Structures are given as C-alpha cells and as structure tokens.
N, C-alpha and C positions, 0 to 999 in steps of 0.2 A: 484374500483382497489381493487382485494383481496390481502392479506398479502403476498400470494406466487408470484405474479406477481409485487411486489414492488420492485423497482429497489435495494433497500439496501439488500432486502432478497436474490435477485439472485447474487449479488455481494458476500455476505456472503457465500453464497452455491457453489459459484464457476460456476454458469451457466450465468452470465452476459456475453455478447459477449466482445471479449478482447478488441477491439477497445473503447467500453465505459468504461470498467472497467481501462485501461490504462489512458485515457485522464481524465474521471470525478474524479475517485479516486487516481489513481496513480501519477497524474500529479498536478490537480488542488485541488483535496481535501487534499493532503498530503502538499501543499504550504500554504492552508489556515490554517490547523491545526497547522503547524510548525510556520508559522508568528504569528498568534494570541496567539499561547502558549508562544512562546519567548516573545513577547510583554506584556504578562499579567505578565509573570515571572519575567521580569525585574523591574515591579512596584511593586509587590507582594513579591513574594520569590521564590527561585530555586525549592521547592519541586512541583512546577507547572508543572515543568518538568516530573514530574513521569507519571502524566495521558496523556500527551502529546507524551511521548515514547511510552507509553502501546497502545495509538489510532494508531500511525505511525507502529509499528508492527504489529498491525492488520490489518491494510490497507495492508502493503505488505504481510502479510500472504494469506488474500482473493485475493490478483492480483495474487500470485503465485497459488492459485487454479483454477483461471479463465484461467491462462495459461496453467495449466495442462489438464483441458478439452477440451480446444483450440487445443491442440498437440493431443490429443486422437481422437479427431473429424477429424483432419486434417488426421493424418495417417490411419484411417479407410478409409478414401476417397481417399487415395492414392495421396495427395498433399501437397506442401511444408507446413511444420510447423515452418518456421525460426522466424515468429512474436512471437511464443509461446517461441521458446529459447531465442530469444533477451530479452524477458519480463523476462525470468529465470535471465539473467545477470542483468537486472535492478535491480530486486530485490535485488539479492544477494550485487549489489554494494550499493545500498540502505542500507540494512542491516550493511555493513561494516562501512557505514557514519554515522549512527545511534550510533553505538557503538564508533567511535571515538568523537562523539559529545557529549555522554554521558561522554567518557574519561574527554574531556576538561570542560565539566563542573563540574566534580567532582574535579579536579584538582583547579577549581578556587574558590571552597566553601572555 
C-alpha cells in the first residue's frame, strides 16, 4: 500500500469517505485518545492533556475536511449532503466540549 492510499493520509487530506472518517476516527479514535490520555494524565501529570487535546483538535479538523469534501461531491451530483452537514454539527459540538473540558481541567489545577 502506498503512502497516498494509507487511511491516515486520506483522513488527513480529507479524502477518506465520510462514513469511515466519522466512525473510525471521529468516534472510535477520539474515544481511545481521550480515554487513554485521561487515564495516563490521572496517574502522571495534568500536562499529558496538552498533546491529547492537540490530537483531538486534529481529528476534528480532519473530520471537518472529510465532511467538506463529502458535501462538495454530493452537491456536484445534486444529491443530499445532510450527513456532511450533520458532521459539521458534530465537529462544532466536539470543539465546544473540548473547550469546556479544558476549562474544567484548568480550574482543577
């Protein structure tokens, strides 16, 4: 498999299909990063949250890019792009959740 066909590269470029991007990275990947990161931070130091938040922001940004390409493709074909728009909402709510989480962590320090 070439580097360009790698699932991570396609996700980063926003060319991975939306369903795979959403479920593999947006749901499962975010859960794993958040869970493992919080677990490690509780045992080591709160500073571990910084790379966790950066990774989660990156996942949300790449997922947004996949949704954007999905919407462009669907509009070109004159098909419904509702899943792309719902993914935009998911990304927005995820950002709000990350900011609220970060605020709570900072308050607890």
